[in-house]
C-alpha positions, 0 to 999 in steps of 0.5 A, spaced: 182 824 107 178 818 106 183 815 110 183 820 116 175 819 116 176 812 117 180 813 123 176 818 127 170 815 132 164 819 132 165 822 138 172 825 135 168 828 129 163 832 134 170 834 139 172 837 131 165 840 130 165 844 137 173 846 136 171 849 129 165 853 132 168 860 132 171 859 126 165 857 122 159 860 125 155 859 119 157 851 118 151 847 120 153 843 126 149 837 125 151 831 130 152 825 125 156 829 120 162 825 117 169 828 117 169 828 110 162 833 110 166 837 115 172 838 110 167 839 105 163 845 109 170 848 111 173 847 103 167 852 101 168 857 106 175 857 104 178 855 110 181 848 108 184 847 101 190 841 099 195 847 101 192 850 107 191 844 112 193 848 118 187 849 121 185 841 121 192 840 124 191 844 130 184 841 131 188 834 131 193 837 136 187 839 141 184 832 141 191 829 141 191 825 134 198 826 133 198 820 128 193 824 124 197 830 124 203 825 121 198 823 116 196 831 114 203 832 114 205 826 109 199 829 105 201 836 104 208 833 102 205 829 097 201 835 094 207 840 094 212 835 091 207 834 085 206 841 084 213 842 084 215 836 080 210 838 075 212 845 074 220 845 074 221 852 077 228 855 077 229 859 083 232 866 083 233 872 088 230 879 087 230 885 089 226 885 096 220 890 098 222 896 102 219 893 108 220 886 108 227 885 108 228 879 103 224 875 099 225 868 094 221 867 088 220 861 084 220 863 077 216 858 072 217 861 065 211 862 061 206 859 067 206 863 073 210 867 078 209 863 086 212 867 092 214 864 098 211 867 104 216 872 107 211 876 112 212 871 119 216 875 125 221 874 125 222 871 118 226 865 121 232 862 125 238 863 122 243 858 125 251 861 125 256 856 127 263 860 126 269 855 128 274 860 125 271 866 129 272 872 124 265 873 120 260 872 126 259 879 128 258 882 121 253 876 119 249 877 127 249 884 124 246 883 117 241 877 118 238 881 125 237 887 120 233 882 116 229 880 121 231 874 123 232 871 130 240 869 130 243 864 134 250 864 133 255 859 136 263 860 135 269 854 136 264 848 136 267 841 136 263 836 132 259 833 138 257 840 140 255 842 133 252 836 132 248 837 138 246 844 136 244 842 130 239 837 133 236 842 137 235 847 133 232 843 128 227 841 133 225 847 135 217 848 135 219 856 133 220 854 125 212 852 125 210 859 125 216 862 122 217 863 113 224 861 112 230 857 115 238 859 114 244 855 116 251 859 115 257 854 117 265 857 117 270 851 118 276 847 116 274 841 112 274 837 106 269 838 100 264 834 103 265 835 111 267 840 116 272 839 121 269 844 127 275 845 132 277 838 132 283 835 130 282 827 131 276 826 126 276 827 118 269 831 119 262 832 119 259 830 113 255 836 110 250 831 107 248 829 114 247 837 116 242 837 110 238 832 112 237 835 119 232 840 116 229 836 110 221 835 110 222 828 113 226 831 119 224 837 120 216 838 118 215 844 121 219 847 115 216 843 110 214 848 104 219 853 106 226 856 104 231 853 107 238 857 105 245 854 107 252 858 106 258 854 107 265 857 107 270 851 107 277 852 108 279 845 104 285 842 108 289 837 103 288 830 103 296 829 106 294 834 112 287 830 114 287 825 120 283 819 120 279 815 124 275 809 122 268 811 124 263 817 126 257 816 129 251 821 128 246 822 133 239 821 132 241 816 126 242 809 126 247 809 120 254 810 122 257 814 117 265 813 114 269 819 116 275 816 112 272 814 106 275 818 100 270 821 096 272 825 089 273 832 090 267 834 085 260 832 089 254 833 086 249 834 092 242 831 090 236 837 089 231 837 095 225 841 095 226 848 098 233 847 100 238 852 096 245 850 097 252 855 097 258 852 098 265 856 097 271 852 097 278 856 098 285 852 100 286 853 107 293 857 106 289 863 104 286 863 112 293 861 114 296 867 110 291 872 114 288 868 120 284 874 122 281 876 115 274 875 114 271 870 109 271 874 102 265 870 100 261 871 106 263 879 106 260 880 099 253 875 101 253 880 107 254 887 103 249 884 098 244 882 103 245 889 106 245 893 099 241 889 095 240 895 089 248 893 088 246 887 085 
């Protein structure tokens, strides 16, 4: 906050005071008030706290100081990460209350229970990319019933999927939502999905996750981001190789034909929950029109939480 104070002109502080007049009518509006003094007054009125900075962020947006918004977001991220590292919580899914659909709880043994806020309408965006085509309808119905804004896409190639992911990650709607869900169904390798392409070695799953981290998608900072991936694994001797795959939105080029061991540990990232079911592609070939058992179970458990 000291750094922000040093980057604000007196006229800008005056504009902030003017913008806040409706939020804090009891606050003294001195002409020579500094930004730090303004923040202290807002804290006394419980309008600002280390984890409650939306009001300041909205005001900075009104005076077109996007650089200060980035500082606020960076500060919020640091506060959150420090708290997360201090508590080292374990995540579990508990039975949801009747009227809210689903709720995720962080359990910290012998310390406290801290719940994610799950009250927005919709609860969030649910992105479904089904390159096989057998699971979209059930998933669409399930997550709409839970209160999500569902975006369904079938049979995408790699370029179209990359563009779709970028567009969804950039949606401003995330800011007013409390969570995000991404479901992918495709042939692939343990570390990538092939979409409908046959000329590439795959789209890296790690890259998909990076599109929705706090750095890439600040609107989802501190909110649960859930990924459910059904991978039908194609044996290495049946995979076609290429040289390089360039991902839009990044300067780096990812080696698409690099051999990676079967067992891959995805690094833990704050608020990202990752579930991947790997099944040999022969299972799909034996019954091409059958839905995923993994995703059927997921839908059933979410519809009927008492069965868990």
